[in-house]
C-alpha positions as a Markdown table, in Angstrom:
| # | Residue | x | y | z |
|---|---|---|---|---|
| 1 | Met | -13.7 | -22.9 | -2.7 |
| 2 | Lys | -10.6 | -21.6 | -1.1 |
| 3 | Asn | -7.2 | -23.3 | -1.7 |
| 4 | Thr | -5.3 | -23.0 | 1.6 |
| 5 | Ser | -2.9 | -25.8 | 0.9 |
| 6 | Arg | -0.3 | -23.2 | 0.2 |
| 7 | Met | -0.3 | -20.0 | 2.2 |
| 8 | Ile | 2.0 | -17.1 | 2.8 |
| 9 | Glu | 1.9 | -14.8 | 5.9 |
| 10 | Leu | 1.8 | -11.2 | 4.7 |
| 11 | Val | 2.6 | -8.4 | 7.2 |
| 12 | Leu | 1.0 | -5.4 | 5.6 |
| 13 | Ile | 2.4 | -2.1 | 6.7 |
| 14 | Arg | 1.2 | 1.3 | 5.6 |
| 15 | His | 4.0 | 3.8 | 5.0 |
| 16 | Gly | 4.8 | 6.5 | 7.7 |
| 17 | Glu | 3.2 | 9.9 | 7.7 |
| 18 | Pro | 4.0 | 11.8 | 4.4 |
| 19 | Asp | 5.0 | 15.4 | 4.0 |
| 20 | Tyr | 3.4 | 16.8 | 0.8 |
| 21 | Ala | 4.8 | 20.4 | 1.4 |
| 22 | Pro | 7.9 | 19.8 | -0.9 |
| 23 | Cys | 5.6 | 18.6 | -3.7 |
| 24 | Asp | 3.1 | 21.4 | -3.2 |
| 25 | Lys | 5.9 | 24.0 | -3.2 |
| 26 | Arg | 7.2 | 22.7 | -6.5 |
| 27 | Gly | 3.7 | 22.4 | -8.1 |
| 28 | Phe | 4.1 | 18.6 | -8.6 |
| 29 | Ile | 1.0 | 16.9 | -10.0 |
| 30 | Gly | 0.0 | 13.3 | -10.6 |
| 31 | Gln | 2.8 | 10.8 | -10.0 |
| 32 | Gly | 5.1 | 13.7 | -8.9 |
| 33 | Arg | 3.1 | 13.8 | -5.7 |
| 34 | Gly | 4.5 | 10.3 | -5.1 |
| 35 | Leu | 7.8 | 11.9 | -4.3 |
| 36 | Ala | 6.6 | 13.1 | -0.9 |
| 37 | Pro | 9.0 | 12.1 | 1.8 |
| 38 | Leu | 8.1 | 11.2 | 5.4 |
| 39 | Thr | 7.7 | 13.7 | 8.1 |
| 40 | Pro | 9.9 | 13.5 | 11.2 |
| 41 | Ala | 7.0 | 11.8 | 12.9 |
| 42 | Gly | 6.7 | 9.4 | 10.0 |
| 43 | Arg | 10.3 | 8.4 | 10.4 |
| 44 | Ala | 10.0 | 8.0 | 14.1 |
| 45 | Cys | 6.9 | 5.8 | 13.6 |
| 46 | Ala | 8.7 | 3.5 | 11.2 |
| 47 | Glu | 11.7 | 3.3 | 13.6 |
| 48 | Lys | 9.3 | 2.3 | 16.4 |
| 49 | His | 7.3 | -0.3 | 14.4 |
| 50 | Ala | 10.5 | -1.8 | 12.8 |
| 51 | Arg | 10.8 | -3.6 | 16.2 |
| 52 | Asp | 7.3 | -5.0 | 16.2 |
| 53 | Pro | 7.2 | -8.8 | 16.9 |
| 54 | Glu | 5.0 | -9.3 | 13.8 |
| 55 | Leu | 8.1 | -8.7 | 11.6 |
| 56 | Leu | 10.0 | -11.6 | 13.2 |
| 57 | Gly | 10.5 | -14.4 | 10.7 |
| 58 | Cys | 10.0 | -12.2 | 7.6 |
| 59 | Glu | 12.2 | -13.2 | 4.7 |
| 60 | Leu | 12.1 | -9.9 | 2.8 |
| 61 | Ile | 10.3 | -6.6 | 2.4 |
| 62 | Leu | 8.2 | -5.8 | -0.6 |
| 63 | Ser | 7.7 | -2.1 | -1.2 |
| 64 | Ser | 5.7 | 0.3 | -3.3 |
| 65 | Pro | 7.9 | 2.5 | -5.4 |
| 66 | Tyr | 6.5 | 5.7 | -3.9 |
| 67 | Thr | 9.1 | 7.7 | -1.8 |
| 68 | Arg | 7.1 | 7.5 | 1.4 |
| 69 | Ala | 6.8 | 3.7 | 1.2 |
| 70 | Leu | 10.5 | 3.3 | 0.1 |
| 71 | Glu | 11.7 | 5.5 | 3.0 |
| 72 | Thr | 9.6 | 3.4 | 5.4 |
| 73 | Ala | 10.9 | 0.2 | 3.9 |
| 74 | Ala | 14.5 | 1.5 | 4.2 |
| 75 | Ile | 14.1 | 2.2 | 7.9 |
| 76 | Leu | 12.6 | -1.3 | 8.4 |
| 77 | Ser | 15.4 | -2.8 | 6.4 |
| 78 | Arg | 18.1 | -1.0 | 8.4 |
| 79 | Ile | 16.7 | -2.3 | 11.7 |
| 80 | Thr | 15.7 | -5.8 | 10.6 |
| 81 | Gly | 18.4 | -6.5 | 8.1 |
| 82 | Leu | 15.8 | -7.7 | 5.6 |
| 83 | Pro | 16.4 | -7.0 | 1.9 |
| 84 | Ile | 13.9 | -4.8 | 0.0 |
| 85 | Val | 12.3 | -5.6 | -3.3 |
| 86 | Val | 10.4 | -2.9 | -5.1 |
| 87 | Glu | 7.1 | -4.0 | -6.7 |
| 88 | Val | 5.6 | -1.3 | -9.0 |
| 89 | Asp | 2.1 | -2.7 | -8.6 |
| 90 | Leu | 2.0 | -2.1 | -4.9 |
| 91 | His | 1.8 | 1.6 | -5.7 |
| 92 | Glu | -0.8 | 4.0 | -4.2 |
| 93 | Trp | -4.4 | 4.1 | -5.3 |
| 94 | Leu | -4.6 | 6.2 | -8.5 |
| 95 | Val | -6.6 | 9.4 | -7.7 |
| 96 | Asp | -6.6 | 10.1 | -11.5 |
| 97 | Lys | -5.6 | 7.4 | -13.9 |
| 98 | Met | -4.5 | 10.2 | -16.3 |
| 99 | Phe | -2.1 | 11.6 | -13.6 |
| 100 | Arg | -3.6 | 15.0 | -13.6 |
| 101 | Asp | -4.4 | 15.3 | -9.9 |
| 102 | Ser | -2.6 | 18.3 | -8.4 |
| 103 | Thr | -3.7 | 19.0 | -4.8 |
| 104 | Ser | -4.3 | 17.2 | -1.6 |
| 105 | Glu | -7.8 | 18.6 | -1.7 |
| 106 | Glu | -8.5 | 16.9 | -5.1 |
| 107 | Ser | -7.2 | 13.6 | -3.6 |
| 108 | Ile | -9.4 | 13.9 | -0.6 |
| 109 | Ala | -12.5 | 14.6 | -2.7 |
| 110 | Ala | -11.8 | 11.7 | -5.0 |
| 111 | Ala | -11.2 | 9.4 | -2.0 |
| 112 | Gln | -14.5 | 10.5 | -0.5 |
| 113 | Glu | -16.3 | 9.8 | -3.8 |
| 114 | Phe | -14.6 | 6.4 | -3.9 |
| 115 | Glu | -15.9 | 5.5 | -0.5 |
| 116 | Arg | -19.4 | 6.9 | -1.2 |
| 117 | Tyr | -19.7 | 4.6 | -4.2 |
| 118 | Gly | -18.1 | 1.6 | -2.6 |
| 119 | Gly | -15.0 | 1.6 | -4.8 |
| 120 | Ser | -17.0 | 1.3 | -8.0 |
| 121 | Tyr | -18.3 | 3.9 | -10.5 |
| 122 | Pro | -22.0 | 4.7 | -10.3 |
| 123 | Ser | -24.0 | 2.6 | -12.8 |
| 124 | Gly | -23.6 | 3.9 | -16.3 |
| 125 | Glu | -20.9 | 6.4 | -15.3 |
| 126 | Ser | -17.2 | 6.5 | -15.2 |
| 127 | Arg | -14.6 | 8.4 | -13.2 |
| 128 | Asn | -10.9 | 9.0 | -13.4 |
| 129 | Trp | -10.0 | 7.3 | -10.2 |
| 130 | Glu | -8.9 | 3.6 | -9.9 |
| 131 | Thr | -11.7 | 1.2 | -8.8 |
| 132 | Ser | -11.4 | -1.4 | -6.0 |
| 133 | Lys | -11.5 | -4.1 | -8.7 |
| 134 | Glu | -8.6 | -2.4 | -10.6 |
| 135 | Ile | -6.5 | -2.2 | -7.4 |
| 136 | Ile | -7.1 | -5.9 | -6.6 |
| 137 | Ala | -6.3 | -6.9 | -10.2 |
| 138 | Arg | -2.8 | -5.4 | -10.0 |
| 139 | Val | -1.9 | -6.4 | -6.4 |
| 140 | Val | -3.1 | -10.0 | -6.4 |
| 141 | Pro | -0.6 | -11.2 | -9.0 |
| 142 | Val | 2.2 | -9.7 | -6.9 |
| 143 | Phe | 1.1 | -11.7 | -3.8 |
| 144 | Asp | 0.5 | -14.8 | -5.9 |
| 145 | Arg | 4.0 | -14.6 | -7.3 |
| 146 | Tyr | 5.7 | -14.7 | -3.9 |
| 147 | Leu | 3.3 | -17.4 | -2.7 |
| 148 | Glu | 4.3 | -19.5 | -5.8 |
| 149 | Met | 8.0 | -18.8 | -5.1 |
| 150 | Gly | 7.6 | -20.5 | -1.8 |
| 151 | Tyr | 8.0 | -17.6 | 0.6 |
| 152 | Gln | 6.6 | -18.2 | 4.1 |
| 153 | Lys | 6.4 | -14.7 | 5.5 |
| 154 | Val | 6.9 | -11.3 | 3.8 |
| 155 | Ala | 6.6 | -7.7 | 5.0 |
| 156 | Val | 4.7 | -5.5 | 2.5 |
| 157 | Val | 5.1 | -1.7 | 2.7 |
| 158 | Ser | 2.3 | -0.1 | 0.7 |
| 159 | His | -0.7 | 2.3 | 1.1 |
| 160 | Gly | -3.9 | 2.4 | 3.0 |
| 161 | Met | -6.3 | 2.1 | 0.1 |
| 162 | Val | -4.4 | -0.9 | -1.2 |
| 163 | Met | -4.2 | -2.6 | 2.2 |
| 164 | Arg | -8.0 | -2.2 | 2.9 |
| 165 | Arg | -8.7 | -4.3 | -0.1 |
| 166 | Phe | -7.1 | -7.2 | 1.8 |
| 167 | Thr | -8.0 | -6.4 | 5.4 |
| 168 | Gly | -11.5 | -5.1 | 5.0 |
| 169 | Gly | -10.8 | -2.3 | 7.5 |
| 170 | Thr | -12.1 | 1.3 | 7.0 |
| 171 | Ser | -8.8 | 2.8 | 8.0 |
| 172 | Thr | -5.1 | 1.9 | 8.4 |
| 173 | Ala | -2.7 | 3.4 | 10.9 |
| 174 | Tyr | 0.7 | 4.6 | 9.7 |
| 175 | Cys | 3.3 | 1.8 | 10.1 |
| 176 | Gln | 1.0 | -0.5 | 12.1 |
| 177 | Pro | 1.5 | -4.1 | 11.0 |
| 178 | Tyr | -1.6 | -6.0 | 9.8 |
| 179 | Val | -1.0 | -9.7 | 9.5 |
| 180 | Leu | -2.9 | -12.0 | 7.2 |
| 181 | Ser | -2.6 | -15.5 | 5.9 |
| 182 | Tyr | -2.8 | -15.1 | 2.1 |
| 183 | Tyr | -3.6 | -17.9 | -0.3 |
| 184 | Lys | -4.7 | -18.2 | -4.0 |
| 185 | Gly | -8.3 | -17.1 | -4.2 |
| 186 | Phe | -8.1 | -14.9 | -1.1 |
| 187 | Pro | -11.4 | -13.1 | -0.6 |
| 188 | Cys | -10.6 | -9.4 | -1.2 |
| 189 | Phe | -12.8 | -6.5 | -0.2 |
| 190 | Tyr | -14.3 | -4.5 | -3.0 |
């Protein structure tokens, strides 16, 4: 039974388009790939969507610690005047929990496998990528904390794989706001 007596409106925003070329050029692997900045189009997209009416009434911006999310959050903050709080557990889906992924191709292959198996490992097998259940287990406590603190409306800059656990969509557009009324026991999508 859902408890909707206390709710928070979350405006989920996927970061702008990232540019992995600087990371590829330097041979960054694992978490180093999280240093990818936005492309010029990604910055323009964040500028445009910072004026979306869905952001009106937000009290703050929660952001993933990855550069592409922080850069998006900074643009939103500059235009809206909202403060930013970095939440480590809003980070991108882990392609490799041992942080050994090294190329965009490896990430794409792992994401395709994740989708093929519905976000869970095949029966009796294991993989290096983070499951849907693991994503939800790290993100729900973040949302619950802001709900318990009494916030009414919060913008959340994160990543597509994370957002889809809460929206149920199969894709998420860069910088497009997705609004949901979140409450304890919210039915996530595995």
